[in-house]
C-alpha positions in Angstrom: -23.7 7.4 8.1 -20.6 8.6 7.9 -19.4 5.0 8.0 -21.9 4.1 5.9 -20.9 7.1 3.0 -16.7 5.9 3.9 -18.5 2.0 2.8 -20.9 3.5 -0.5 -17.2 5.5 -1.9 -14.7 2.1 -1.9 -17.6 -0.5 -3.6 -18.5 2.9 -6.4 -13.6 2.9 -6.1 -13.8 -0.6 -5.9 -16.2 -0.8 -9.6 -15.4 2.3 -10.8 -12.6 4.1 -9.3 -11.9 6.8 -7.3 -12.8 9.1 -10.6 -16.3 8.2 -11.3 -16.4 9.2 -7.5 -19.5 12.4 -7.2 -21.5 13.2 -4.2 -25.0 13.3 -5.1 -24.7 9.7 -7.1 -22.3 8.5 -3.8 -25.5 9.9 -1.5 -28.0 7.8 -3.6 -25.2 4.4 -3.4 -25.4 4.5 0.3 -29.6 6.0 0.9 -28.6 8.7 2.4 -29.8 12.9 2.0 -28.1 14.4 -0.9 -26.3 17.0 1.7 -25.0 13.9 3.7 -21.7 13.4 2.7 -21.1 16.7 2.3 -22.3 17.1 6.3 -19.6 14.2 7.2 -16.8 15.4 4.7 -17.0 18.4 3.2 -16.3 17.8 -0.2 -15.0 15.0 -3.2 -11.7 15.5 -1.9 -12.5 15.5 2.2 -14.0 12.1 1.4 -10.9 11.2 -0.6 -8.4 12.2 1.9 -10.6 10.2 5.1 -10.4 7.1 2.4 -6.3 7.2 1.7 -6.3 8.0 6.0 -7.8 5.3 6.6 -6.0 3.1 4.3 -2.9 4.6 5.9 -4.1 3.1 9.1 -5.0 0.1 8.1 -1.6 -0.6 6.2 0.7 0.7 9.8 -2.0 -2.1 10.9 -1.2 -5.1 8.8 3.0 -3.8 9.1 2.9 -3.7 12.7 3.5 -7.5 13.5 5.4 -7.7 10.5 8.3 -10.2 11.3 11.4 -9.3 9.0 11.7 -7.0 6.1 10.7 -9.9 3.5 7.2 -10.4 5.5 6.2 -6.6 5.4 6.9 -7.2 1.9 4.0 -9.7 1.4 1.4 -7.7 4.1 1.9 -4.1 1.6 0.9 -6.6 -1.2 -2.0 -8.6 0.7 -3.4 -5.4 2.0 -2.7 -4.1 -2.5 -5.0 -6.6 -2.5 -7.3 -7.2 0.0 -8.3 -3.1 0.1 -7.1 -2.0 -3.5 -10.1 0.6 -3.3 -8.1 2.4 -0.4 -4.4 1.9 -2.6 -5.8 3.0 -5.3 -6.2 6.4 -3.5 -3.7 6.7 -1.4 -1.6 6.4 -3.6 -2.9 9.2 -5.8 -1.9 12.4 -4.1 -3.7 14.3 -6.8 -7.1 13.8 -5.0 -6.8 14.3 -1.3 -5.6 17.3 0.9 -1.5 16.5 1.6 -1.4 18.9 4.8 -4.8 17.6 6.3 -3.0 16.7 9.8 -5.2 12.8 9.9 -3.6 11.9 7.3 -0.6 13.1 7.8 0.0 11.5 10.8 -1.0 8.3 8.9 0.8 8.4 6.4 3.9 8.9 8.6 2.9 5.7 10.8 2.6 3.4 8.1 6.7 5.4 6.7 7.1 4.1 10.2 6.8 0.8 10.1 8.2 0.2 6.2 11.9 1.9 7.5 11.5 0.1 10.0 11.7 -2.9 8.9 14.2 -1.9 6.2 16.8 -0.7 9.6 15.9 -4.6 10.7 17.8 -5.7 7.9 21.6 -5.7 8.3 24.2 -3.1 6.4 25.8 -4.9 4.7 22.1 -6.2 3.1 21.1 -2.6 3.2 24.4 -0.5 1.4 25.5 2.3 3.9 22.3 4.1 2.4 19.9 3.2 4.5 16.8 5.8 2.4 17.5 4.3 -1.1 17.8 0.7 0.3 14.0 1.9 1.3 12.9 2.9 -1.4 14.4 -0.5 -3.3 12.5 -2.2 -0.6 9.1 -0.3 -1.2 9.4 0.3 -5.1 9.6 -3.6 -5.6 6.6 -4.2 -2.8 4.7 -1.3 -4.7 5.4 -2.6 -8.4 4.5 -6.2 -7.1 0.8 -4.7 -5.7 0.6 -2.4 -8.5 0.9 -4.8 -11.8 -1.2 -7.0 -9.8 -4.6 -5.2 -8.7 -3.9 -3.9 -13.2 -3.6 -8.2 -14.6 -1.0 -7.2 -15.8 0.6 -9.9 -13.7 -2.1 -12.8 -14.1 -0.3 -14.6 -16.9 2.9 -15.2 -14.6 1.1 -15.3 -11.7 -2.3 -17.1 -12.3 -4.4 -18.7 -9.8 -0.3 -19.0 -7.8 -1.1 -17.5 -4.7 1.0 -14.2 -4.8 2.4 -14.0 -1.4 4.5 -16.9 -2.4 4.9 -15.6 -5.9 6.3 -12.1 -3.8 7.9 -14.2 -1.8 10.2 -16.2 -4.0 10.8 -12.9 -6.3 11.7 -11.3 -3.3 14.8 -14.5 -2.7 15.3 -14.4 -6.3 16.0 -10.9 -6.3 18.4 -10.6 -2.7 19.8 -14.2 -2.7 22.7 -14.4 -0.9 26.8 -15.9 -1.5 28.8 -16.9 -0.6 31.8 -14.6 0.2 35.5 -15.3 0.2 35.7 -15.4 3.8 33.4 -18.2 3.4 30.6 -16.2 5.5 27.4 -15.1 3.5 26.4 -11.8 2.1 23.6 -10.1 -0.1 23.9 -10.6 -3.5 23.7 -7.6 -5.7 19.5 -6.6 -7.3 20.0 -8.7 -11.3 18.0 -6.2 -13.3 
């Protein structure tokens, strides 16, 4: 029954967003008693927190076998496209119980997977501050995913594969350039 309630909630969020979610409507959609969602999740915040925790677990799994930072970014964007309801709830902290153990554990695991991809980049490619490099990488992937999901990129992306567009975008921003000594180094991001 818990799974049916979560599925119905994800469908409702996909259709109408998390702000329109009500436990009574959710029970009707799931075909369960009106008390069932409260029994399993306590309240709306509990339900949304469970969705976010599950979303972070799915994101961590998606990032687990990334070949490199670019691949991790592509997988992040793909996760957002394939799981828009999870993505929307995961990044709406005002809807969640921030101190929920399941949520914090799953969020930490997903964050570790992203940090691992960043730390695999040689230091000259990420600069002296790994945390800022992580913020830059996350901002690029998250921003692209958010713009894509909100249809703000429909014109520029059109019918192109979003994975390939993201790969091309990262290639444009982080091209290698020859140094004076003949070796190459990452180019600074362009504005």
